[in-house]
C-alpha positions in Angstrom: 16.2 -14.2 -5.2 12.7 -12.6 -5.5 10.7 -11.4 -2.5 7.9 -13.9 -3.4 10.3 -16.9 -3.3 11.7 -15.8 0.0 8.2 -15.4 1.5 7.4 -18.9 0.2 10.5 -20.3 2.0 9.5 -18.4 5.2 5.9 -19.6 5.0 7.0 -23.2 4.6 9.3 -22.9 7.6 6.8 -21.1 9.9 4.1 -23.0 11.7 0.8 -21.5 12.5 0.2 -22.3 16.2 -2.7 -21.7 18.6 -2.9 -18.1 19.5 -2.7 -16.9 15.9 -5.7 -17.2 13.6 -4.1 -15.7 10.5 -0.4 -15.7 9.8 1.9 -15.1 6.8 0.3 -14.3 3.5 -2.0 -11.4 4.0 -1.5 -7.7 4.8 -1.3 -8.4 8.5 -1.6 -11.1 11.1 -4.6 -11.7 13.4 -4.2 -13.0 16.9 -6.5 -15.1 19.2 -8.0 -15.6 21.7 -10.8 -13.4 20.5 -9.4 -12.8 17.0 -9.5 -9.0 17.3 -5.8 -8.0 17.5 -4.2 -7.2 14.2 -0.4 -6.8 13.7 1.5 -5.3 10.7 5.3 -4.8 10.3 7.2 -2.9 7.7 10.7 -1.6 7.2 12.1 1.6 5.6 15.8 1.2 4.6 18.2 3.9 3.4 19.1 3.3 -0.2 16.1 1.0 -0.8 12.9 2.9 0.3 14.4 6.4 0.6 17.7 8.2 -0.2 19.5 10.6 2.1 19.3 13.4 2.6 15.7 12.9 3.4 13.3 15.0 5.5 13.2 13.4 9.0 9.6 14.5 9.6 8.5 12.9 6.4 10.3 9.7 7.2 8.5 9.5 10.6 5.1 10.1 9.0 5.7 7.6 6.2 7.2 4.9 8.4 3.9 4.8 10.4 1.7 5.4 7.4 2.9 2.3 5.4 2.1 0.1 8.4 -1.3 1.7 9.1 -2.2 1.1 5.5 -1.9 -2.6 6.2 -4.1 -2.3 9.3 -6.7 -0.5 7.2 -6.6 -3.2 4.5 -7.6 -5.7 7.2 -10.6 -3.7 8.2 -9.2 -2.9 11.6 -8.9 0.3 13.6 -5.4 1.5 14.6 -4.3 1.4 18.2 -0.6 1.6 18.8 2.9 1.3 17.2 6.3 0.1 18.2 9.3 1.8 16.5 12.8 0.3 16.0 15.7 2.4 14.7 19.1 1.4 13.5 21.2 4.5 13.4 24.6 4.7 11.6 25.5 7.9 13.4 24.1 10.9 15.4 23.4 12.9 12.2 21.6 10.1 10.3 18.2 11.2 11.6 16.8 14.3 13.3 15.1 12.3 16.1 12.9 15.1 17.3 11.6 15.9 13.8 11.2 12.2 13.0 8.9 11.6 16.0 7.1 14.9 15.5 6.2 13.7 11.9 5.2 10.3 13.1 3.1 11.7 16.0 1.3 14.1 13.6 -0.1 11.1 11.8 -0.5 9.2 15.1 -2.6 12.0 16.5 -4.9 12.0 13.5 -5.5 8.3 13.6 -5.7 7.7 17.4 -2.4 5.8 17.6 -0.1 5.7 20.6 3.7 5.3 19.9 4.0 2.8 22.7 7.7 1.7 22.6 10.4 0.3 20.4 14.2 -0.1 20.4 17.4 1.6 19.3 20.6 0.1 17.9 23.7 1.1 15.9 24.5 -0.2 12.4 25.9 0.6 9.0 22.6 1.9 7.5 19.6 3.9 8.7 16.8 1.4 9.2 13.3 2.2 10.4 11.2 -0.7 11.6 7.6 -0.2 12.7 5.0 -2.7 14.1 1.5 -1.4 14.0 -1.2 -2.8 16.3 -4.9 -2.6 15.3 -8.2 -4.0 16.6 -11.1 -5.4 14.9 -14.6 -4.4 16.0 -16.4 -7.0 18.1 -17.7 -9.9 16.0 -16.1 -8.6 12.8 -13.9 -10.8 10.7 -10.8 -9.4 9.1 -10.9 -8.3 5.5 -8.6 -10.6 3.6 -7.2 -11.2 0.1 -8.8 -14.5 -0.4 -12.5 -14.1 -1.4 -12.7 -12.7 -4.9 -14.7 -14.9 -7.3 -15.1 -14.9 -11.1 -17.5 -12.2 -12.0 -16.4 -9.8 -9.2 -15.3 -6.3 -10.2 -11.9 -5.0 -9.3 -12.1 -1.6 -7.5 -9.4 0.8 -6.4 -10.2 3.4 -3.8 -8.6 6.5 -5.4 -6.3 8.0 -8.1 -3.1 6.3 -8.9 0.5 7.3 -9.9 1.0 10.4 -7.7 3.6 8.9 -5.3 5.8 7.5 -8.1 5.6 10.8 -10.0 6.5 12.6 -6.8 9.4 10.3 -6.2 10.8 10.9 -9.7 10.5 14.6 -9.3 12.2 14.6 -5.9 15.1 12.4 -7.2 15.4 14.2 -10.6 15.6 18.0 -9.9 16.5 18.7 -13.5 13.2 17.3 -14.6 11.3 19.0 -11.8 12.2 22.5 -12.9 9.9 22.1 -15.9 6.8 21.8 -13.6 5.0 24.4 -11.6 4.6 24.2 -7.9 0.9 23.5 -8.4 1.9 20.2 -10.0 5.1 19.5 -7.9 3.8 20.1 -4.4 0.8 17.6 -4.4 2.9 14.9 -6.0 5.8 15.3 -3.6 3.3 15.3 -0.7 1.7 12.1 -2.0 5.1 10.4 -2.0 6.4 11.8 1.3 3.2 11.6 3.4 0.7 9.0 2.2 -2.6 8.8 4.0 -3.9 5.4 5.2 -7.5 4.9 4.0 -9.5 3.9 7.1 -12.7 5.6 5.9 -12.5 3.6 2.6 -11.8 0.5 4.6 -14.9 1.0 6.7 -17.0 1.6 3.7 -15.7 -1.5 1.9 -16.7 -3.6 4.9 -20.1 -2.0 5.2 -20.8 -2.6 1.5 -19.7 -6.2 1.7 -16.5 -6.3 -0.4 -15.4 -9.9 -1.2 -11.7 -9.3 -0.7 -9.4 -6.4 0.1 -5.7 -5.6 0.2 -3.3 -2.7 0.4 -2.1 -1.5 -3.0 1.5 -0.4 -2.3 3.7 -2.2 -4.9 1.7 -1.1 -7.9 -1.8 -2.0 -9.3 -0.7 -4.7 -11.7 1.4 -6.5 -9.1 -1.1 -6.2 -6.3 -4.1 -7.1 -8.5 -2.2 -10.3 -9.4 -1.6 -11.0 -5.7 -5.3 -10.5 -4.9 -6.3 -12.8 -7.7 -3.7 -15.5 -6.7 -4.9 -15.5 -3.1 -8.5 -15.9 -4.3 -7.7 -18.6 -6.9 -8.8 -16.7 -9.9 -7.5 -14.4 -12.7 -7.6 -10.6 -12.9 -8.0 -8.3 -15.8 -7.0 -4.6 -15.5 -8.6 -2.2 -17.9 -6.1 0.6 -18.4 -8.6 3.0 -19.9 -10.6 2.9 -16.6 -7.8 3.8 -14.3 -8.3 6.9 -12.1 -5.0 8.9 -12.7 -3.9 11.5 -10.2 -3.6 15.1 -11.3 -0.2 15.9 -12.8 0.7 12.3 -13.4 0.0 12.4 -17.1 2.5 15.3 -17.5 5.2 13.5 -15.6 4.6 10.3 -17.5 4.9 12.1 -20.8 8.2 13.7 -19.7 9.4 10.1 -19.0 8.2 8.9 -22.4 5.4 6.8 -21.1 1.6 6.7 -21.4 -0.3 7.9 -18.3 -2.3 4.7 -17.9 0.8 2.4 -18.1 2.6 4.7 -15.6 -0.3 4.6 -13.2 -0.8 0.9 -13.5 2.8 0.1 -12.6 3.6 2.9 -10.1 4.1 1.9 -6.5 3.5 3.4 -3.1 0.0 4.9 -3.7 -1.3 3.1 -0.6 -4.8 2.8 -1.9 -7.0 -0.2 -1.2 -7.9 -2.8 -3.8 -11.1 -4.7 -3.5 -13.2 -7.4 -5.2 -16.8 -6.3 -5.3 -19.9 -8.3 -6.4 -21.4 -6.5 -9.5 -24.7 -6.0 -7.6 -22.8 -4.0 -4.9 -20.6 -1.9 -7.2 -22.9 1.1 -7.4 -23.4 1.4 -3.7 -19.7 0.9 -3.0 -18.7 3.7 -5.5 -21.2 6.0 -3.7 -19.7 5.0 -0.3 -16.0 5.5 -1.4 -15.5 8.9 -3.0 -12.8 8.8 -5.7 -13.1 5.0 -6.1 -13.3 3.4 -9.6 -13.8 0.0 -11.1 -10.6 -0.8 -12.9 -11.1 -4.4 -14.0 -12.7 -7.8 -13.2 -12.0 -11.3 -12.0 -12.4 -14.4 -14.0 -11.6 -18.0 -14.3 -7.9 -19.0 -14.5 -4.9 -17.4 -13.0 -2.6 -14.4 -13.4 -3.2 -10.8 -14.3 -3.7 -9.3 -17.7 -3.7 -5.6 -18.7 -5.9 -4.5 -21.5 -6.5 -1.3 -23.4 -9.6 -1.1 -25.7 -10.0 -4.8 -25.3 -6.5 -5.7 -26.5 -3.9 -7.2 -24.2 -1.0 -4.8 -23.4 2.5 -5.8 -22.2 3.6 -3.3 -19.7 7.0 -4.7 -18.9 8.5 -4.6 -15.4 6.6 -2.3 -13.1 5.7 -1.8 -9.5 8.1 -2.7 -6.7 9.4 -6.1 -5.7 12.4 -6.8 -3.4 15.3 -8.8 -4.6 18.2 -10.0 -2.5 
């Protein structure tokens, strides 16, 4: 069963009640009474999101980062986090290194690790709930809001995390690359950086809709379009591609633009921007690029040189 179908079932069963102004379906929830508290929750599971042996400090950083990316996507500022751990044994995780890695990111973003829970189980599972706060009188940035004619913008280069993951998991392939290529790609996968500065700029420049890009550009552009009730076109020749990704893609027998369009875990932000605001937005978000457009209809289409391109399966979706 796909992740999307499970989420549909959960949404149908869950009732939005007073006290919550925005529930299931966006990057995070928004609470009343003043509509300023934002909550995001993500899991990292051994064998699904990482493979042992993994660096405990990197796991701590990433577990917090993936949640803070959702807070950034909502236009909120980070405040605190609650951390739950399921430990299969005493050697499954270096607890001190894990929390040092997490606190390194927390210190840089003003976050307090405020509590959590511990339990024992068969797999190492890391569950984090991040708490954010919207500025007074500011509405959350949400996925619904793109309109036909809006431009699709991504806040930075793509493909680095997936390239880093492949090189970490395939050491035989990694030996063909220099450390100048390997180190930044591995870092992009192990320690992504939530884009709060870009989020603030998108709000200031009046972006129509915003979401976290974590499962791959094509998948997430389709989600943004679906939430907004329109269609999205992704122009592959316009993608900003992270340095070193083209070499890794070539080694895997793929084109750089197709690789970048379907690679997950970049943790950039996607935004719909009115054409009259694009120039100012690009100036306000260094590294951002226009990668497509929204139109009438539904779904997402990738094009290269004006011709539709079938990319096949790409990005990341859970199946159970």
